[in-house]
VOGUVEX-348835 format. One record per residue: residue number from 1; x, y negated, z of N, C-alpha, C, O in turn; residue in three letters. Coordinates in pm, whole numbers. Atoms other than C-alpha are relative to their C-alpha. Layout:
VOGUVEX-348835
{node NUM; {X; Y; Z}; {X; Y; Z}; {X; Y; Z}; {X; Y; Z}; ALA};
...
This chain:
VOGUVEX-348835
{node 1; {8; -110; -97}; {1150; -4725; -9648}; {109; -12; 106}; {82; 2; 226}; MET};
{node 2; {-112; 16; -94}; {1491; -4779; -9491}; {-19; -123; 86}; {12; -122; 205}; VAL};
{node 3; {25; 123; -74}; {1395; -5130; -9391}; {-105; 21; 108}; {-91; -31; 219}; LYS};
{node 4; {105; -27; -99}; {1081; -5007; -9215}; {57; 82; 116}; {24; 58; 232}; GLN};
{node 5; {-62; -81; -105}; {1288; -4744; -9029}; {89; -86; 88}; {92; -70; 210}; LEU};
{node 6; {-87; 90; -77}; {1538; -5013; -8927}; {-84; -87; 92}; {-47; -107; 208}; TYR};
{node 7; {87; 86; -83}; {1259; -5237; -8800}; {-57; 78; 118}; {-67; 25; 229}; ASN};
{node 8; {56; -83; -107}; {1108; -4949; -8598}; {106; 26; 107}; {78; 19; 227}; ALA};
{node 9; {-106; -24; -97}; {1443; -4867; -8439}; {33; -124; 79}; {58; -117; 199}; LEU};
{node 10; {-27; 126; -69}; {1504; -5232; -8360}; {-107; -29; 105}; {-78; -76; 215}; ALA};
{node 11; {110; 24; -97}; {1162; -5257; -8196}; {14; 92; 121}; {-6; 49; 235}; MET};
{node 12; {-19; -92; -113}; {1230; -4946; -7987}; {115; -44; 89}; {107; -34; 212}; LEU};
{node 13; {-114; 46; -81}; {1567; -5084; -7879}; {-39; -121; 83}; {1; -133; 199}; ALA};
{node 14; {44; 119; -72}; {1405; -5414; -7784}; {-88; 38; 119}; {-74; -15; 229}; LEU};
{node 15; {89; -45; -108}; {1135; -5236; -7584}; {81; 65; 112}; {56; 42; 230}; ILE};
{node 16; {-85; -67; -99}; {1399; -5021; -7413}; {78; -101; 82}; {93; -87; 203}; ASN};
{node 17; {-75; 102; -73}; {1604; -5329; -7329}; {-89; -76; 96}; {-49; -105; 209}; MET};
{node 18; {93; 71; -88}; {1301; -5509; -7189}; {-37; 86; 122}; {-50; 37; 234}; LEU};
{node 19; {33; -90; -112}; {1214; -5202; -6982}; {115; 6; 100}; {92; 5; 221}; ALA};
{node 20; {-115; -3; -88}; {1568; -5186; -6846}; {12; -128; 80}; {44; -127; 199}; MET};
{node 21; {-6; 128; -71}; {1561; -5557; -6765}; {-108; -7; 108}; {-85; -60; 218}; LEU};
{node 22; {106; -2; -102}; {1230; -5509; -6587}; {35; 88; 118}; {7; 53; 233}; GLY};
{node 23; {-40; -90; -108}; {1367; -5216; -6390}; {107; -63; 87}; {101; -56; 210}; LEU};
{node 24; {-105; 67; -77}; {1680; -5411; -6292}; {-56; -114; 84}; {-15; -134; 199}; PHE};
{node 25; {63; 109; -76}; {1465; -5708; -6191}; {-74; 53; 123}; {-69; -7; 230}; GLY};
{node 26; {73; -60; -112}; {1249; -5482; -5974}; {96; 45; 110}; {71; 23; 228}; PHE};
{node 27; {-98; -47; -97}; {1556; -5325; -5809}; {68; -117; 71}; {94; -110; 191}; LEU};
{node 28; {-55; 121; -63}; {1708; -5669; -5748}; {-97; -57; 101}; {-59; -99; 211}; PHE};
{node 29; {102; 56; -88}; {1382; -5784; -5597}; {-13; 82; 129}; {-31; 25; 237}; HIS};
{node 30; {12; -88; -117}; {1366; -5482; -5362}; {130; 8; 80}; {131; 66; 188}; LYS};
{node 31; {-126; -2; -72}; {1731; -5528; -5259}; {78; 128; -19}; {178; 151; 49}; GLY};
{node 32; {-69; -127; 24}; {1834; -5188; -5393}; {110; -13; -104}; {184; 82; -128}; LYS};
{node 33; {-102; 21; 103}; {2055; -5337; -5662}; {57; -139; 19}; {-16; -237; 35}; LEU};
{node 34; {-66; 129; -14}; {2314; -5614; -5631}; {114; -7; -102}; {135; 84; -182}; ASN};
{node 35; {-105; 23; 101}; {2606; -5756; -5829}; {109; 105; 10}; {162; 148; -93}; ALA};
{node 36; {-106; -99; -16}; {2855; -5510; -5681}; {-40; 133; -61}; {41; 198; -127}; GLU};
{node 37; {47; -125; 57}; {2643; -5212; -5778}; {-9; -7; -151}; {17; 91; -221}; LYS};
{node 38; {8; 17; 147}; {2589; -5353; -6127}; {138; 12; -62}; {156; 78; -164}; VAL};
{node 39; {-137; -8; 51}; {2962; -5397; -6177}; {53; 142; 6}; {123; 187; -85}; ASN};
{node 40; {-47; -138; -14}; {3029; -5047; -6049}; {-66; 88; -105}; {-2; 174; -165}; ARG};
{node 41; {71; -78; 102}; {2762; -4905; -6280}; {58; -27; -138}; {74; 65; -218}; LEU};
{node 42; {-61; 36; 130}; {2913; -5094; -6575}; {135; 66; -15}; {171; 111; -123}; ALA};
{node 43; {-131; -63; 6}; {3256; -4960; -6487}; {-13; 149; -28}; {68; 206; -100}; ALA};
{node 44; {23; -142; 25}; {3119; -4606; -6481}; {-37; 24; -145}; {8; 119; -208}; VAL};
{node 45; {42; -16; 139}; {2954; -4659; -6819}; {120; -17; -94}; {131; 51; -196}; ILE};
{node 46; {-119; 25; 83}; {3281; -4793; -6960}; {107; 107; 19}; {204; 111; -56}; ARG};
{node 47; {-97; -105; -23}; {3468; -4493; -6818}; {115; -42; 88}; {217; 28; 96}; GLY};
{node 48; {-109; 48; -83}; {3678; -4696; -6579}; {5; 72; 134}; {110; 70; 199}; GLU};
{node 49; {7; -72; -128}; {3567; -4490; -6271}; {-44; 142; -25}; {-141; 167; -96}; ILE};
{node 50; {34; -142; 11}; {3562; -4113; -6247}; {-102; 33; 109}; {-68; 37; 227}; ASP};
{node 51; {108; -25; -97}; {3231; -4033; -6081}; {21; 131; 75}; {-17; 143; 192}; THR};
{node 52; {-24; -129; -67}; {3338; -3675; -6006}; {100; -16; 113}; {82; 38; 222}; THR};
{node 53; {-100; 22; -104}; {3647; -3791; -5819}; {-56; -82; 114}; {-30; -56; 231}; ALA};
{node 54; {60; 82; -105}; {3450; -4058; -5639}; {-92; 81; 89}; {-95; 66; 211}; ALA};
{node 55; {91; -84; -78}; {3188; -3804; -5539}; {78; 94; 92}; {42; 115; 207}; SER};
{node 56; {-82; -90; -81}; {3458; -3563; -5423}; {64; -72; 116}; {69; -20; 228}; THR};
{node 57; {-61; 80; -106}; {3634; -3836; -5227}; {-102; -34; 108}; {-73; -27; 228}; GLU};
{node 58; {105; 32; -99}; {3308; -3939; -5065}; {-39; 119; 83}; {-61; 109; 203}; GLY};
{node 59; {36; -123; -73}; {3225; -3580; -4979}; {107; 37; 100}; {77; 76; 213}; ALA};
{node 60; {-108; -30; -92}; {3570; -3528; -4831}; {1; -95; 118}; {22; -55; 232}; LEU};
{node 61; {4; 97; -110}; {3544; -3848; -4632}; {-113; 30; 96}; {-98; 22; 218}; ALA};
{node 62; {115; -34; -86}; {3200; -3748; -4510}; {29; 124; 82}; {-5; 131; 200}; SER};
{node 63; {-31; -125; -72}; {3324; -3399; -4422}; {104; -24; 107}; {102; 41; 212}; ALA};
{node 64; {-103; 31; -98}; {3624; -3549; -4243}; {-57; -77; 118}; {-17; -55; 233}; THR};
{node 65; {54; 86; -106}; {3421; -3802; -4046}; {-105; 70; 85}; {-119; 37; 203}; ALA};
{node 66; {114; -60; -71}; {3130; -3577; -3945}; {40; 75; 126}; {-29; 58; 227}; ARG};
{node 67; {-36; -70; -125}; {3311; -3350; -3689}; {34; -94; 114}; {1; -67; 229}; PRO};
{node 68; {-33; 97; -105}; {3445; -3652; -3504}; {-127; -61; 60}; {-143; -76; 181}; GLU};
{node 69; {127; 56; -49}; {3100; -3804; -3491}; {-75; 103; 86}; {-130; 70; 191}; ASP};
{node 70; {69; -106; -75}; {2957; -3470; -3378}; {67; 21; 136}; {0; 37; 238}; VAL};
{node 71; {-73; -18; -126}; {3233; -3430; -3119}; {-27; -114; 96}; {-47; -94; 216}; ALA};
{node 72; {27; 116; -86}; {3179; -3782; -2992}; {-141; 6; 57}; {-163; -21; 175}; GLU};
{node 73; {139; -11; -47}; {2804; -3728; -2975}; {-14; 109; 105}; {-83; 93; 205}; SER};
{node 74; {6; -110; -97}; {2852; -3394; -2798}; {64; -40; 132}; {14; -7; 239}; SER};
{node 75; {-67; 45; -121}; {3095; -3551; -2554}; {-89; -94; 81}; {-97; -85; 203}; SER};
{node 76; {91; 91; -69}; {2848; -3825; -2475}; {-115; 76; 66}; {-155; 45; 178}; GLU};
{node 77; {110; -79; -58}; {2570; -3571; -2424}; {46; 77; 123}; {-24; 85; 223}; LYS};
{node 78; {-53; -75; -115}; {2791; -3360; -2197}; {22; -93; 119}; {-10; -60; 232}; ILE};
{node 79; {-22; 98; -107}; {2891; -3669; -2000}; {-132; -42; 63}; {-144; -53; 185}; LYS};
{node 80; {131; 39; -53}; {2529; -3774; -1971}; {-62; 111; 84}; {-121; 86; 188}; GLN};
{node 81; {55; -113; -75}; {2428; -3423; -1861}; {70; 15; 135}; {6; 44; 236}; ALA};
{node 82; {-74; -8; -126}; {2706; -3420; -1601}; {-44; -109; 97}; {-60; -84; 217}; LEU};
{node 83; {45; 110; -86}; {2598; -3760; -1470}; {-138; 30; 57}; {-164; 7; 176}; GLU};
{node 84; {134; -35; -48}; {2237; -3644; -1450}; {7; 112; 105}; {-64; 110; 205}; GLU};
{node 85; {-16; -107; -98}; {2351; -3326; -1272}; {53; -52; 133}; {8; -9; 239}; GLY};
{node 86; {-54; 59; -123}; {2553; -3530; -1023}; {-107; -78; 74}; {-116; -72; 197}; GLU};
{node 87; {109; 77; -62}; {2255; -3758; -962}; {-99; 95; 70}; {-143; 71; 182}; ILE};
{node 88; {92; -97; -59}; {2030; -3457; -903}; {61; 65; 125}; {-7; 86; 225}; LYS};
{node 89; {-67; -60; -115}; {2290; -3301; -672}; {1; -94; 119}; {-23; -54; 232}; GLN};
{node 90; {1; 100; -108}; {2320; -3622; -473}; {-139; -15; 59}; {-154; -30; 181}; LEU};
{node 91; {137; 11; -49}; {1942; -3644; -451}; {-36; 119; 88}; {-97; 104; 193}; ARG};
{node 92; {28; -119; -79}; {1918; -3285; -329}; {74; -3; 134}; {17; 34; 237}; LEU};
{node 93; {-76; 10; -125}; {2194; -3343; -72}; {-63; -101; 94}; {-71; -77; 215}; GLU};
{node 94; {64; 100; -84}; {2020; -3657; 53}; {-130; 54; 59}; {-159; 32; 176}; ARG};
{node 95; {124; -59; -49}; {1688; -3474; 79}; {29; 105; 107}; {-43; 116; 206}; GLU};
{node 96; {-37; -101; -101}; {1861; -3189; 265}; {43; -66; 130}; {8; -18; 238}; GLU};
{node 97; {-40; 72; -120}; {2020; -3437; 506}; {-120; -60; 72}; {-128; -57; 195}; GLN};
{node 98; {122; 55; -62}; {1684; -3606; 562}; {-78; 109; 70}; {-131; 88; 179}; ASP};
{node 99; {73; -112; -61}; {1526; -3268; 630}; {67; 45; 130}; {0; 71; 229}; LEU};
{node 100; {-72; -38; -121}; {1800; -3177; 878}; {-19; -105; 110}; {-35; -70; 227}; LYS};
{node 101; {19; 107; -99}; {1764; -3517; 1048}; {-139; 11; 62}; {-155; -4; 184}; HIS};
{node 102; {136; -13; -54}; {1389; -3468; 1082}; {-12; 122; 89}; {-79; 118; 192}; ARG};
{node 103; {5; -120; -82}; {1438; -3115; 1214}; {68; -23; 135}; {17; 19; 239}; GLN};
{node 104; {-69; 32; -125}; {1691; -3238; 1470}; {-83; -91; 89}; {-89; -74; 210}; ASN};
{node 105; {86; 90; -76}; {1456; -3516; 1572}; {-116; 76; 62}; {-152; 53; 177}; LEU};
{node 106; {109; -81; -52}; {1172; -3266; 1609}; {47; 88; 115}; {-22; 104; 216}; LEU};
{node 107; {-54; -85; -106}; {1394; -3034; 1814}; {23; -81; 129}; {-9; -35; 238}; ASP};
{node 108; {-23; 85; -119}; {1494; -3321; 2046}; {-132; -36; 66}; {-142; -38; 189}; ARG};
{node 109; {130; 33; -57}; {1131; -3418; 2088}; {-60; 121; 72}; {-121; 107; 178}; ARG};
{node 110; {52; -120; -65}; {1037; -3057; 2168}; {73; 25; 131}; {12; 63; 231}; MET};
{node 111; {-77; -18; -124}; {1320; -3035; 2423}; {-47; -100; 105}; {-66; -64; 222}; ILE};
{node 112; {47; 103; -93}; {1207; -3363; 2580}; {-139; 34; 53}; {-167; 20; 172}; THR};
{node 113; {136; -38; -40}; {845; -3245; 2582}; {2; 115; 100}; {-70; 113; 200}; PHE};
{node 114; {-7; -116; -90}; {938; -2912; 2743}; {57; -42; 135}; {11; 5; 239}; GLN};
{node 115; {-59; 47; -125}; {1157; -3088; 3002}; {-103; -78; 82}; {-115; -59; 203}; ARG};
{node 116; {104; 76; -70}; {875; -3331; 3087}; {-108; 93; 53}; {-160; 73; 162}; ASP};
{node 117; {103; -96; -43}; {630; -3041; 3103}; {46; 77; 123}; {-29; 94; 219}; LYS};
{node 118; {-54; -75; -115}; {856; -2843; 3337}; {7; -90; 124}; {-23; -47; 235}; ASP};
{node 119; {-7; 93; -112}; {911; -3151; 3552}; {-138; -26; 58}; {-156; -31; 180}; GLU};
{node 120; {138; 23; -47}; {537; -3217; 3568}; {-52; 122; 76}; {-116; 110; 180}; HIS};
{node 121; {44; -122; -68}; {470; -2853; 3656}; {64; 13; 138}; {-1; 52; 235}; THR};
{node 122; {-72; -5; -127}; {734; -2868; 3927}; {-61; -98; 100}; {-80; -63; 217}; LYS};
{node 123; {60; 99; -89}; {584; -3187; 4071}; {-138; 46; 49}; {-173; 29; 166}; GLN};
{node 124; {133; -49; -39}; {236; -3034; 4066}; {12; 111; 104}; {-62; 113; 202}; VAL};
{node 125; {-19; -109; -96}; {361; -2722; 4242}; {46; -52; 136}; {0; -6; 240}; GLN};
{node 126; {-46; 58; -126}; {545; -2930; 4502}; {-115; -70; 73}; {-128; -58; 195}; GLU};
{node 127; {114; 66; -62}; {233; -3138; 4562}; {-98; 101; 57}; {-153; 83; 165}; GLN};
{node 128; {90; -103; -49}; {23; -2824; 4592}; {55; 65; 127}; {-20; 91; 222}; GLU};
{node 129; {-61; -59; -120}; {270; -2676; 4841}; {-9; -95; 118}; {-38; -53; 230}; GLN};
{node 130; {11; 98; -108}; {276; -2998; 5042}; {-143; -8; 51}; {-168; -15; 171}; MET};
{node 131; {141; 7; -39}; {-103; -3012; 5037}; {-40; 124; 80}; {-112; 115; 179}; GLN};
{node 132; {32; -123; -71}; {-126; -2649; 5142}; {61; 0; 139}; {-2; 43; 236}; LYS};
{node 133; {-67; 7; -131}; {126; -2706; 5420}; {-76; -92; 93}; {-94; -62; 211}; LYS};
{node 134; {77; 93; -83}; {-71; -3007; 5541}; {-130; 63; 47}; {-171; 46; 162}; LYS};
{node 135; {125; -65; -39}; {-391; -2804; 5535}; {25; 106; 107}; {-52; 119; 202}; GLN};
{node 136; {-32; -101; -101}; {-224; -2522; 5725}; {30; -64; 135}; {-11; -15; 240}; GLU};
{node 137; {-30; 68; -126}; {-90; -2768; 5978}; {-127; -55; 63}; {-145; -50; 185}; GLN};
{node 138; {126; 53; -54}; {-432; -2930; 6009}; {-84; 112; 60}; {-143; 96; 167}; ALA};
{node 139; {77; -113; -52}; {-597; -2590; 6049}; {62; 52; 129}; {-7; 86; 225}; LEU};
{node 140; {-67; -48; -121}; {-334; -2485; 6299}; {-28; -92; 117}; {-56; -48; 228}; SER};
{node 141; {27; 96; -107}; {-380; -2804; 6495}; {-144; 10; 46}; {-173; 7; 165}; SER};
{node 142; {141; -12; -37}; {-758; -2770; 6479}; {-27; 131; 74}; {-105; 136; 168}; SER};
{node 143; {18; -129; -65}; {-734; -2403; 6572}; {49; -3; 144}; {-17; 50; 234}; TYR};
{node 144; {-52; 10; -136}; {-517; -2478; 6874}; {-91; -84; 88}; {-108; -57; 207}; LEU};
{node 145; {94; 82; -77}; {-760; -2747; 6979}; {-122; 80; 41}; {-172; 67; 152}; GLU};
{node 146; {116; -85; -32}; {-1046; -2497; 6959}; {35; 97; 112}; {-42; 116; 206}; VAL};
{node 147; {-44; -95; -103}; {-850; -2243; 7163}; {9; -69; 135}; {-37; -17; 237}; VAL};
{node 148; {-16; 73; -125}; {-764; -2503; 7424}; {-135; -40; 58}; {-157; -35; 180}; SER};
{node 149; {133; 41; -48}; {-1124; -2625; 7439}; {-75; 118; 62}; {-138; 103; 166}; ALA};
{node 150; {71; -117; -52}; {-1262; -2274; 7490}; {61; 47; 130}; {-11; 93; 218}; ILE};
{node 151; {-65; -41; -124}; {-1006; -2197; 7759}; {-40; -90; 117}; {-37; -48; 232}; GLU};
{node 152; {30; 96; -106}; {-1112; -2504; 7951}; {-149; -5; 37}; {-189; -87; 120}; ASN};
{node 153; {142; -4; -38}; {-1483; -2419; 7967}; {-28; 132; 73}; {56; 222; 74}; ILE};
{node 154; {35; -120; -76}; {-1662; -2158; 8175}; {-15; 119; -93}; {-48; 101; -210}; LYS};
{node 155; {7; -120; 85}; {-1659; -1798; 8046}; {-135; 18; -67}; {-142; 57; -183}; PRO};
{node 156; {133; -16; 60}; {-2038; -1793; 7994}; {-17; -93; -118}; {-69; -53; -222}; VAL};
{node 157; {8; 96; 110}; {-2021; -2108; 7780}; {94; 40; -113}; {62; 19; -230}; ALA};
{node 158; {-95; -43; 103}; {-1717; -1970; 7598}; {-59; 111; -85}; {-39; 115; -206}; ALA};
{node 159; {66; -107; 75}; {-1918; -1659; 7504}; {-97; -58; -102}; {-99; -14; -217}; VAL};
{node 160; {98; 61; 90}; {-2193; -1875; 7354}; {68; -68; -119}; {23; -58; -234}; GLU};
{node 161; {-72; 68; 109}; {-1943; -2081; 7157}; {61; 100; -97}; {53; 83; -219}; VAL};
{node 162; {-67; -98; 86}; {-1753; -1778; 7028}; {-99; 78; -86}; {-68; 114; -199}; LEU};
{node 163; {100; -76; 76}; {-2069; -1599; 6917}; {-54; -78; -121}; {-112; -19; -212}; MET};
{node 164; {42; 80; 117}; {-2145; -1888; 6681}; {102; 9; -114}; {75; -36; -225}; THR};
{node 165; {-105; -11; 101}; {-1824; -1811; 6494}; {3; 141; -56}; {-56; 232; 1}; LYS};
{node 166; {-14; -131; 60}; {-1739; -1522; 6272}; {92; 88; 81}; {174; 39; 158}; GLY};
{node 167; {-81; -96; -77}; {-1580; -1209; 6413}; {150; -19; -25}; {226; -16; 72}; ASP};
{node 168; {-145; 20; 20}; {-1237; -1268; 6244}; {53; -121; 75}; {162; -117; 132}; PRO};
{node 169; {-44; 119; -73}; {-1219; -1618; 6394}; {3; 27; 150}; {93; -17; 221}; ASP};
{node 170; {2; -34; -143}; {-1318; -1484; 6733}; {121; 83; 39}; {179; 64; 145}; CYS};
{node 171; {-116; -84; -27}; {-1043; -1223; 6711}; {125; -86; 12}; {203; -69; 105}; VAL};
{node 172; {-118; 85; -3}; {-780; -1487; 6632}; {2; -88; 124}; {106; -104; 189}; LYS};
{node 173; {6; 90; -117}; {-899; -1722; 6906}; {28; 77; 129}; {105; 31; 213}; ILE};
{node 174; {-17; -79; -121}; {-917; -1451; 7170}; {142; 54; 13}; {195; 65; 124}; LEU};
{node 175; {-137; -48; -6}; {-573; -1315; 7076}; {97; -111; 41}; {204; -84; 95}; GLN};
{node 176; {-88; 113; -37}; {-427; -1663; 7128}; {-18; -42; 144}; {59; -124; 195}; SER};
{node 177; {27; 40; -138}; {-572; -1692; 7477}; {84; 78; 100}; {146; 179; 68}; MET};
{node 178; {-60; -71; -112}; {-429; -1593; 7808}; {-83; 125; 28}; {-206; 121; 20}; ASP};
{node 179; {70; -126; -19}; {-516; -1233; 7888}; {-104; -9; 113}; {-211; 50; 101}; GLU};
{node 180; {97; 13; -111}; {-687; -1327; 8217}; {-124; -76; -44}; {-236; -38; -9}; MET};
{node 181; {115; 77; 48}; {-906; -1587; 8047}; {-83; 83; -95}; {-206; 76; -92}; LYS};
{node 182; {71; -85; 96}; {-995; -1339; 7771}; {-84; 104; 74}; {-198; 132; 36}; ARG};
{node 183; {73; -101; -77}; {-1094; -1077; 8027}; {-123; -60; 67}; {-228; 4; 72}; THR};
{node 184; {115; 68; -63}; {-1321; -1327; 8208}; {-110; -23; -102}; {-228; -11; -69}; LYS};
{node 185; {102; 23; 104}; {-1495; -1406; 7879}; {-72; 131; -31}; {-194; 131; -46}; ILE};
{node 186; {64; -129; 27}; {-1557; -1036; 7810}; {-93; 41; 114}; {-202; 94; 91}; PHE};
{node 187; {82; -37; -115}; {-1688; -984; 8165}; {-124; -86; 11}; {-219; -51; 81}; ASN};
{node 188; {117; 88; -7}; {-1929; -1275; 8112}; {-110; 44; -95}; {-218; -16; -95}; ALA};
{node 189; {101; -49; 94}; {-2117; -1080; 7843}; {-101; 86; 78}; {-63; 191; 130}; CYS};
{node 190; {100; -69; -80}; {-2443; -967; 8010}; {-113; 57; -86}; {-161; 166; -59}; LYS};
{node 191; {113; -46; 81}; {-2710; -936; 7743}; {47; 106; -97}; {167; 122; -122}; THR};
{node 192; {-33; -105; 97}; {-2729; -653; 7492}; {68; -59; -123}; {159; 1; -180}; ALA};
{node 193; {-59; 63; 119}; {-2647; -893; 7210}; {144; -41; 29}; {232; -24; -55}; GLU};
{node 194; {-134; 40; -37}; {-2345; -1027; 7397}; {93; 120; 11}; {207; 115; -33}; GLN};
{node 195; {-82; -119; -13}; {-2220; -679; 7479}; {33; 60; -138}; {145; 106; -160}; LYS};
{node 196; {-27; -51; 135}; {-2259; -569; 7114}; {107; -85; -68}; {196; -33; -135}; ALA};
{node 197; {-103; 88; 57}; {-2059; -874; 7008}; {136; 29; 60}; {237; 35; -10}; TRP};
{node 198; {-126; -28; -70}; {-1796; -797; 7274}; {62; 129; -50}; {183; 133; -76}; ARG};
{node 199; {-55; -129; 45}; {-1757; -435; 7166}; {53; -10; -144}; {156; 48; -178}; ASP};
{node 200; {-42; 14; 140}; {-1735; -533; 6800}; {133; -75; -11}; {220; -37; -90}; ARG};
{node 201; {-123; 80; 3}; {-1464; -794; 6866}; {118; 79; 57}; {229; 74; 4}; VAL};
{node 202; {-108; -79; -60}; {-1265; -561; 7094}; {49; 106; -98}; {169; 132; -107}; ILE};
{node 203; {-39; -102; 98}; {-1271; -290; 6823}; {92; -60; -107}; {191; 1; -147}; THR};
{node 204; {-84; 64; 101}; {-1130; -535; 6572}; {135; -43; 58}; {237; -38; -10}; GLN};
{node 205; {-125; 41; -65}; {-872; -661; 6821}; {94; 117; 18}; {216; 102; 7}; MET};
{node 206; {-83; -119; -19}; {-750; -307; 6886}; {70; 42; -130}; {173; 109; -128}; LEU};
{node 207; {-60; -31; 129}; {-678; -274; 6515}; {114; -95; -34}; {192; -70; -127}; LYS};
{node 208; {-105; 98; 24}; {-449; -578; 6534}; {127; 41; 74}; {120; 117; 171}; GLN};
{node 209; {-126; -38; -67}; {-80; -549; 6630}; {20; -63; 136}; {119; -34; 203}; PRO};
{node 210; {-16; 66; -129}; {-137; -767; 6938}; {-68; 83; 108}; {-183; 125; 93}; VAL};
{node 211; {59; -78; -109}; {-193; -583; 7264}; {-107; -81; 68}; {-92; -201; 87}; ALA};
{node 212; {113; 70; -63}; {-519; -669; 7433}; {-32; 67; 133}; {-47; 189; 141}; VAL};
{node 213; {43; -53; -129}; {-604; -628; 7797}; {-150; -3; 7}; {-211; -106; -23}; GLY};
{node 214; {146; -7; 2}; {-961; -516; 7839}; {-54; 31; 138}; {-156; 98; 153}; THR};
{node 215; {46; -26; -134}; {-992; -508; 8211}; {-137; -57; 23}; {-158; -178; 9}; GLY};
{node 216; {136; 45; -31}; {-1360; -524; 8301}; {-89; -4; -119}; {-208; -35; -105}; GLY};
{node 217; {87; 12; 115}; {-1480; -507; 7940}; {-104; 110; 0}; {-206; 100; -69}; GLU};
{node 218; {101; -105; -6}; {-1661; -189; 8020}; {-111; -32; 93}; {-208; 43; 99}; GLY};
{node 219; {105; 35; -96}; {-1870; -366; 8285}; {-123; -43; -77}; {-115; -125; -168}; THR};
{node 220; {123; 32; 72}; {-2228; -386; 8171}; {-82; -98; 78}; {-190; -137; 34}; SER};
């Protein structure tokens, strides 16, 4: 009976040892166990290393090292954030400068455009004034030529020529003539149509600020 119990215990110990060897082989194969760890484990089993003290020392070392790592990491993050902020600030300043440059360029272009527009308007107005002056001079010259031509023809012919023109033109022409010549033209009106024209022109002439001699205009 005792021998059978001894054999059973021996078999269990052998199986346990084989299982442990298999586990160690697996850990060695996976790289999770090496000679240093085996020696340390053996020392712990033999009582040569106090696991509580080692754990406490490791915890203290970890607790001592962690704030420095955290501080260093925080410092790096703060530095990185500051650098990113500076980059963003520089970008915003550059964009603001570009915007101001474009606005200044636009303002200069608007000033140039307005100056060119004013200059063009001034040139157009000057040309219009010159053209108007030339037209007035041409009309004045043509008008004087008409007056001179009518003065140099007989009164009867002058009446016929003047009746082809409008009453305002006749008034201007007759006012520019010599009073004696004008009177001869009025006295040359014989027909009813000529007399009606004469009376109509004299009425308009009397409304003008120029004095008119009408000697003989009442002759029918």
